[in-house]
N, C-alpha and C positions, 0 to 999 in steps of 0.2 A: 518612607510616606504610611501614613496613622490613616487603618481601615476606620471605616463609614459604614454606620446600620444601614442607613437610610439610601445609601448608592455613595457610586464614586465614578467621575468619569475618568478616561484615560488614553491619552493617545500614543501609542507605539513607537518605540525607538524608529525603527525603520522609516516610519510616516514624517519624523521629527526632522530627521537627517535629508529627507526630501525635500520638505517644507523649507529647509533651512537655504539648501541648494536653490531653490527655485527664486528665496527671496533675495539670496546673492547676488543671483544673475539679476533680478529686476531692479535693484541698486545699481550693480556695478555694470551691466551692460544695458545701455540705449535701445538696442535693437533684439529685446528680449521676445516681441512679438515674433519672429522668425523673417519679418517681412525687409530686411536689409538690403537683399538683391531682387526681391520683386519691384514690377512695375504694373503699369496697367496695359502695357503688350506685352505682357510676362507675365501674369497675375498665378499668385498660388492657388493650387486646388486645397479649397478652405473645406467643403465639406459636398454631400450629397443625398440626393433620395430617391428611392424608387419606388414608384407610384401604381399601384393597380385600376385600371380602366373600373374593371368590376372584381369584387372579393372572388378569389381562386374557390373553385367548387371543394377543393382538398387540401387541407393541409397550407395553410395560407403562411404562417409562421415558420416552418421547414422551409417552404418555397421560396421564402425572402431571403431568407440566410444564405439559400444556394447560390441565390440570383448574386447577392453581396457579396460571395465571396469572388465572382468572376472581376470584382473593380479592383486593376491591380495596375499602377502603384496605388494605395493609400492614400489618404490625404492624412497629414501628420497627426499627431496628437495632439492636442490644447486643451488648456483649461484656463477658462475666461476669453480673454483676447490673448492671451500670454501661449508661446510654444518654446519654453524653455528648452527642451532636446535640440530644435533645431537652433535657439541662439547657442548651444553648446556648442554645436558642429561648427555654426558660422564662427564664432566666435575663438577657437582653436586653430594653430597653426598647425599645416603638417605636417605629420611625424619623422623625424630625420631618417625614420628605417621603415621601412613598411610593417606593419604589424604584431611594432616591437612600442613599448616604451608607455608612459603615460598621457602621450597625445595620444595617442592612438586610440588609448583606452577609451579616453573622453570624449573624442572628436569624433569614435565608430563605434562602439563599443554604449556609451551613455546617450550619445550624440545621433541626430539624424537628420541627412538632407532635407532640405527643402522638397517638396512634393510637387511642382508647377503645372499648370494645365497643359500646357505644349508637350508632357512627357507621357500624359496619359492618352489612349487608341481607344477615344468614344466609340467610333465608328467597331471596331473588334470588339469591343465589351458590348453594343448591341447586338452583333451575333452569336456571340457565345452567350449571352442572354437566351436567346431564340433557341440554339442548342439545347440548354440547359433543360428548355421548357420542352422542345419537344422529346428529348428523353423522358419526361415526366407524365409525355400522352397529348401534352398540347402541341399538336401538331399543325395548328395554322398560327400559333403564337407571332405576336411582331413585336419590336421593341423599337423605341425612339428615345432620345436625348434634346434635353436643352438647357442649355449655360446663359447664365445670371453673373455677370459681374460686377462687381461693389470694389472702387477703384483697383486697392492693389492682391485683391481677393476673386474668387470664383469659385460657384454652385454649382453642380448638375442635378439635372432632376432625370430621371430614366424614366419613361411611361410603358408601362406593361400592357397590352392586350393581349390575352392567355388564350383566349378562343375556348372548344369548348373541350371538354377530355376526354377522351376518348377511352373504353373499358375495355376486357377482352371479354371475348364473345365465349369462343372456342384455343382449348388446347389439347394438344395433341403430341405424347413422344415416342419420333421413330417414324417415316415415312414408311419404313417395311415391317412395320408389327401387325399390321392387318391384312397380312398378304398369306395364299392356302400354304405357304410351306414357313412352319414356324421352327422351324432350325436353327435359325440366324438367334446365334447365342447372344451378343451383344446387341440388336434389337429389344428381343426381352427381357434383357438387364434393365434397359433404359426404361419401359415400360414398365417394369417393377419398381424402379425410382420414382417413375409420377406418385405414387401413393402415398409415400411419403412429403410432398412437396407445399410448400407453404404460399403457394401458387392458384388462387383458383377463380374459375368465370366470376365475371363483375367485379373483380380488381381490377385498381386504376394501371393504364398502360406504365410501366416503371421498367428506365434499362436498367440503375441500379439493382433491384431487385432480381431482374433476368440475368444481370452477370454472377452475380450470389447463387444461385437456382442452376448456372450452370457450372460453376466450380462445385457447388454441393455433388451434385449429378456426378461427374469428373470421378471425385473423390470416393464415392459409392463405387464406381469403378472399378478403380484401379483398387480398392479394399478386395474386388473378385479375383484379380488375376492381372489386370491388365496394365502391366508393367510399364509401358512403356505411351502407355493416353494420357495426355496434357487436357487443360481447359480449352485452349486454342482447336480442338478437333473438336467440339462441338459449338453449331450456331443455332441459333434461332433465326427462324423466318417469320418475318410480319406479315400479313395480308390485313392491310386497310380500308382494300377497295369494299369488303363486302356491306358497307353503308350505315346508316344512325349512329355514327361516330364509336362504332366498334371494331374489332378489330381480333381476328382469329391469328394462334401458336403455333409453329411446330418446331419441338426441338429436334434436332438431326445429328447424326455424325456428319462432319463438313464435308465436301465432295475431295478427294484427292487424300483423303487420309492414308496409310500405306497399310499393308496387311499386315503387318510387323506391329504396326500402331491399335490393332484391331485384334492382335493377337492376348491369349490367355498365356499367361506364362506359372510354372508351379516350381517349386524350391530344390534342389538339387541338394548337393552336399553342404553341413552348416558347418563354421569351422568358426570356434570361439578362443580367441588367444586372450586371456583374462589379465599379462602384464607384457602387451608386446612392446617390442624394443626392435626400432628398424636396425640395428645395428647389431643385432643379436640372433645367432639361429637354436633356433627351439628346441629346449631339452627334452622334451615327450610328449607326446599326443597321446590322452586316453579318448577311446570311444565310449562314451554314455549315453545308450537310449538312441536315438537320433539325432548325436551332438557331439561332434570331437573337439573334445578340449584340449588346443596346445599351449603348452606351457612355458614359459620362458625364461626367469626367474624365481621360480616357485614363490609369489608374494601371495596368494592368493589360494584358499582352498576353492575347489571345480566348482562345489554345492554352492557357494557362497557367488559365485558370478551367474551360474546356470539360474540362478532362481529369477534372475531380474530378463531372459532370455527367452521371447516371445517366438521366436524364430525354429519349424522342425522342419527334418527333411520331409518330401510327397506333400507339405500343405501348398494351396496358390499362393501366387504373391500377396501380400496385403501391406499397403501403405500403414496401416493404422498398428498392425503390430511390429511393423521396421523402428515407429517413429515409438512406439511406447516399449521397445527395447531399449530404445537411443535414450528417450528420457528417463528410465527406469533407473539403468548403470549410472550417468550422469551425477543425478541427484543422491549417488551413494560418497561422495565427495570425496573419494580417492584418487581420482581420475581427471589427467590436464587434458584428454582429446577422448570421445568415443567415436566410431567409427561403424558403419554398416554399409561393406561394399559389395555384391552383384557382378559375376563373372557369368556371360553366357557360355554353355557348353558346346564346345566344339562339334559335337556330332547333332545334337537336339539345340534348339535356338532359343526354344521354349524353356528350356529349360538351365536356371539361375544357381550358379554356386553362390556361396555366400559367405563372407567376411567379418565377422566382428572382433572389430578392434580397439582394444583399451589399452589406451598409453599411460602409466601412470603416473600420479604427482612423485617427487622426493617422499621417502620414507620420513622424515625429521623436519623439522622447521622451526625458526627461532623467529621471533619476532618483539623489538623494543617498544616502548612509549615513554617520551619526554614530555609534559605538558605542565601550563600555567592554570587553574582554574582562579575567577573571582567569582564568587556567589552573594546571592544578595543578600543574604544575611549576615553582610560586612565580611565576610572570611575570606582573603587569598591567600596563593602558595602556588610553590611545584609538588608535582607527582611523577610517580615511574612507573611503569608498568614492563614485565617480562611475562612472555607467554614461549612454550615449548606446545608441538604436535607431533601427536607419533602417528602415522596412518596406516600399521601393517604390525599391531600388539600382537593378536592371536591368528592372523591372517584371516579373517575372518573381513577385511574392510571397515573393521572399528576405527573411529578416531577418538585416540584419548589426549586433551588437552589439559595442559596446567599453567595457572595465570598466577604471578605471584604479582602485586600493586601494595602502595604505600604515599602515602601525603602527609605533608606538611604544611598548615598553614595559620595564619595570623590573625585578629579581628583588626583590622586596617582602621574603624571610625567606630564610631558608637559610645556608651556608656563604659562598654567592657572593650576598651581602645588595646592591642597591646597581649589580651590574652593568645595564650597561643593554643594550639589541640593539633592531635597527629594519629594516622590511623594506618591502619596493614590489614591484609589480607592476603589469603590464600585460597584455588579454587580450583578443583578437579571433576574432569566432566567426560564418561567414555560414552560414546557415541555408535549404536550397534544397527545395522540397518537390518533390523527385522524387528517384530514385535513376540519378544523373548515370552514363554510361555504360552501366546496369543496365537499361535501360529493359524489359525482357523479362524479368525476376527475378520471379514472381508473387507477391502481396502482396494482403494482405485489403484489400477496395473499400470498408469502412467505415473507414479509416483514414489517413493517407496517409503515404507513405514521407519518409526523409528523408537529404540528403545534406548531412553541416555539419563544413565547413574552420575546422580551428585554428590560430590562431598565440599563441604568449604570450611574456612573458620575466619572470622576478623574481630580486631577489636577497634574503640574508637576511645581516644585517651584526652579532655578535655583537662588540660592541668589544671592543679587548682580547684577543680569542681568534680568531676566526677571522671568513669570510666566504664563501658558497656562492652563486653565482648558476647561473642555468637559462635555458636558450632551448628553446620546444621547437614543432613543429610536428604537423600530421598531418590528414588525415580518415576520417573514420565515415559507414557506412550505418544506419540503424535503421530500421527496416520491422515491421509487425507482420502474421504470418500469417492470426489469427482473434480473437477477444476475448480466448483464456484465453495466445496463444505470442506472442513478439516475442523478435527478433532484432538485434544490434549486431554491426558487423563492420568493424574497424578497417584495411583494407588498408594502411596505412603512417603510422606513426609514428616522428618522427625529434626524438631531444630530446639536448640538448649540456648537461653537468652540469661545473661549475669549481669548484672549491674554488681561490678567486683570492687568498685574503688568511689567513695565519696567523702566530700571534705566535711567539717561540722556545719558547716555554712549551707552547702548545699543539703546534706541531712534537715537543718531547720527548714529548708526549702520544701522537701518531703513529706515532712512532718505537717509544715499548711497545707499539705494538697493531697490526700490520703488517697484518692484515685487515682493520679499521676504516679505514686509512689506503689501503688497495686498491678499498676501497668507496667512496672518497670522491675518488679519484682522477678529473683530465681522463678523459672520457671519452663515447662518442657510444653512443647507443641507437638501431639503426635496425629496427627491427620492425614486426610486425600483432600482432593480435587479433581474439579472436570470443568472445560471450558466447548463451548459450542460456535462455532463461528462462521460465518455464510457469506462471503460477499460476490455480487456480481461483475468488476471489474474485470474488461477484455483482455486490457492492455493498457500500457501508459498513456496512450491516447485517449482512450474511452475514458472523459470529463462526464459521464451523466450515470451512477451506479450506486448504490448503498451499500450496506457493511451489517451484521447484525450479529453482536457477542453477546451471550449468554456463559457466566462463567458463576462458579457456586465451590467452598470449599470450607471445611469443618474439620475443628479438632476434637479429638478426646469420645468422639459418641463409641466406638468399636474399644478402643481401649477400655472406657468406664463402662461398659455392659460386661465386658472381659472379669473386671475385676469384682465388678457387685457380684455375677455367677462365684467368684472363687472366693470371695471372702463376706462376703454377705455389704449389706446399705451399708454406709460410712457412717457411723455417729457424730463425726467431730468435724463435719461441715466440707467433709471431700478426701477422696481418696488420693495417695501419692506413688510416684514413681520414683525411686532409689532414695526416698527419703524427700521429693522436689514434690510438689504439688504440680500438677498439669492442667493447661488449657482443658476447657471446653467454648468451643464458639459455634455457631452459624453463618457464613458471608454470602449475602446474594450479590453479583454483578451484573447486569445489566448492562449495552449500551449500543444506541444506533447513530451512524453516520451515515447521513443522505446526502448524495452531489448533485447537482445539478447544470450543466453544459449551457449559456449561455451567450445566446450570441455566435457568430461566427467563427470570433479571433480570440475563444481560446481563456472567455469568462468564464466566469465558476460560483455558484452558490453554497455554499456546505453550511449542513446545520447537522448537531451532534447532541445527545440528550443523553448522559450518564448519569444511573443511580444505583447505589450500593449501602448495602445492611449489611451489618454484623449485631447478632445478640449475642450476649452471653448465656447462660445456664450452669448448671451444674457447679463444676471447681470454683466457677469465675462469676464474679461481678462487673469485671472491664475485662476489656478488647486486652491482650498482649500489644503495646504500644506498635510493635515493628509491623503489628496488625489493620491498624486504625488508616482510618483517611483521613487526605487531606486536601485544603485550598490552597489556591494563591501559586505564583511561579507562571514560565513561561509556557509550561503544557497545559496549565488550568486556567485560572484566573486571571489573567496576562496582567492586569491594574495592581495588582496585589505583589508584595512578597513571598517569596515560596513559603509553605505552610504556616502563612500569618492571620488566615481568616480563619472566623468562630472560637468557639463552635457557639453558633446560636449568634447570639446580641454580646455574648462576651468579649470584653479585649482586655487584657493585663496592660493596657495604658492608660487605660481609665479606672481599673480598678484602685477601689482607695487600700482595699488588705496590700497591695505591690509598691512597692517605694522604687525608689530609681536606682537606689546599691543593686538591689535583684532582677533587675532587669535582664541583667545578662545571664541568669542562673533559667532563663526561662525556655521549659525546651519547644518543642514544635507545636504548635494550638494543630487539634487530630480531635477527631470525632469518631462514635461509631457508625451516623448514619451520614449521607453525603446526596446532594445533587448539583450537578452542573450540567447547564444547556447552555450553546454559543450558537450565533449564524453571525456567516461572514461571507463577504460578495468579495473575490479574487479577481485583480484584471494586469493586463500586461499592462507595461507602462512601456520601456525603449526597450528592445534586444531581450537580455535575459535580464531583465530589471523587472518585478512585478510588485503589486501594493494587493492590501487590503484592508477593507473596513468591516471591523465586528465589533459586537457585543457581547460579552462574555456575561454567565449570571450564575451564582451557586454559593453553597456552603456548604459546613457540615454538623451536626447533631450530636448530642448525647443522646443515648438509650434510657440511663440512668440520671436522674434528678444527682448534680454537684453541689453541696452548698459552696465549695471555694472557688467555682465558677459559674457566678448566676445566671439567668438568662440562655446555658447552653443548651438544658435539655429541648426534646423535638415537641412541638404542639403543632399540630398539623393547622391549626385557625389561625396562627402565627405565621407559618412559612415562609409564605409570598412576602411578608413583609420585612421578615429578616436576610432575603436573598442579597446579598453583594453584588455590586454592578459594573462591571469593567468597560 
């Protein structure tokens, strides 16, 4: 595929496949309309509409989506007059064995059974809609339906009379809190919880909001010692007789709640089993402050484990601290199971003895991987990876990972067909579950902060052209401030890149492209980086959320300042480290991703904006090749070959200075400035099959002008015209 500066329309592979399947069934199956078994007496449920007699007072779009969610079963998906998934279901024979084989996959995974009108419980749907409206404060709501038949098809219109919306006039927590005797601790805790409530007078009555509030208050109580208290032990009482479409609410402890459920509990002895094994007797028990550490196998130091235990003898029971202990220790990555068990004391039932049981994974594990890859640059070939993990190197719950990988590829088409390449790499990483040297830095108690020390070596050889080898080391800190914010700080990154082998033909290419040659020259990268990430997603089912990532990294600033102080200013254009020049640059990498749920069936609108900038200074006039940006590929501009877009309007395919003989010498098209944005509509098709309609725009540009790549330098007034479109 050739890049075009003006723009390019691209249809992604899955859409082509889906369109091809549809076309095949249209041609091969006369009943692709899905009406094979439908009759005028038993029509297909084709469509529906929800109509309000008056626009709802509040949240019309949300209310409509909620009412539509009660319409079960749904009409079959259709494209114009065609229902390909129904046709696939009708045209596929029953599988010989249930839930097995290609027939089962076609008939029940890809295909969908037709939905007929007589299978739709219309009267029940009316009642369900009325119930949803009552839950939203429309206590006098009324819903009716009307069916319109068109031969073998039927459409249903649901007419909704919402009635007036009731709002909260008064809200009170605990009917015993206003008594003269204010010694009722539970009642007073309820009143205190009202101070942080999100429900206020004047709000519309909303049952979902009340259920969430009840759960919030019950959680507060469980964090104050009410170990046996559950959400269902609270109830909202609504008084709708106060008139003027208003309602009074009372949150109270449900009648019949037992004294045990209303009692407060405190912790007795706390035992922490750091390497628990059900088949082994404990070797030793250490008394450490208010915790007793039980050693079974001697795998971990007690201080390592107790760092993640937030429970102590004498504390009031707290669900929050219990969950934090469980999550924190689970995130070490060395335990296959973490449990916290409570046992009531035989003499004092409100005293809970605690056992924190940590079942370790096997210390050593080995994994192997064989694969074959076909790349968008026409290279394909097999690869292998071997990895080993040690989860108990220094008895501090550290995880040492070592990976060895290799790959052989050959170019299967194009001008360089038959060209071979191979690569090899080894990488080691030590993960430590604490911030080494930064123990006072605040971090979330629900997540383990991590220090990672990394080292790696690899080389890539394109036979008869060139070879590149890279060695790197560094360490980084990763920690979370809360559920939404996390940080990644790399105080040291050191790498050395070496173009260790070239052929005369490739040397000629580099001589003709000095800026590319300079980006590939031997050089050190000595720098640091930091990334701040904030995401608002609350779980996998949350389809409306956003993510903000701000990354910055640099090379050579601290080293250059140190050498200037020691040696004085350089007179020959740059300092060296061990006889080699080191790079100096600054990179900024901000990114925003926004997700919005559309409708009630899992559709989603996604927008992404990514801008990146790398500026050389001091020793460098170009950015090292491995740190430059690229566009094109499956995670970038999906309509173009990987790393083939730009820089700017430059294209080696139309460059008169490049001939076909040199096409296979081209390295990836990269730049110092990058802009990419895409918008995508994602929608379900059938079962696990989903589709997307997207538009991608973007490009990369050079910071400095390069005579060998005309049109590649960034110019703000030309930027919009130079964006490639997929």
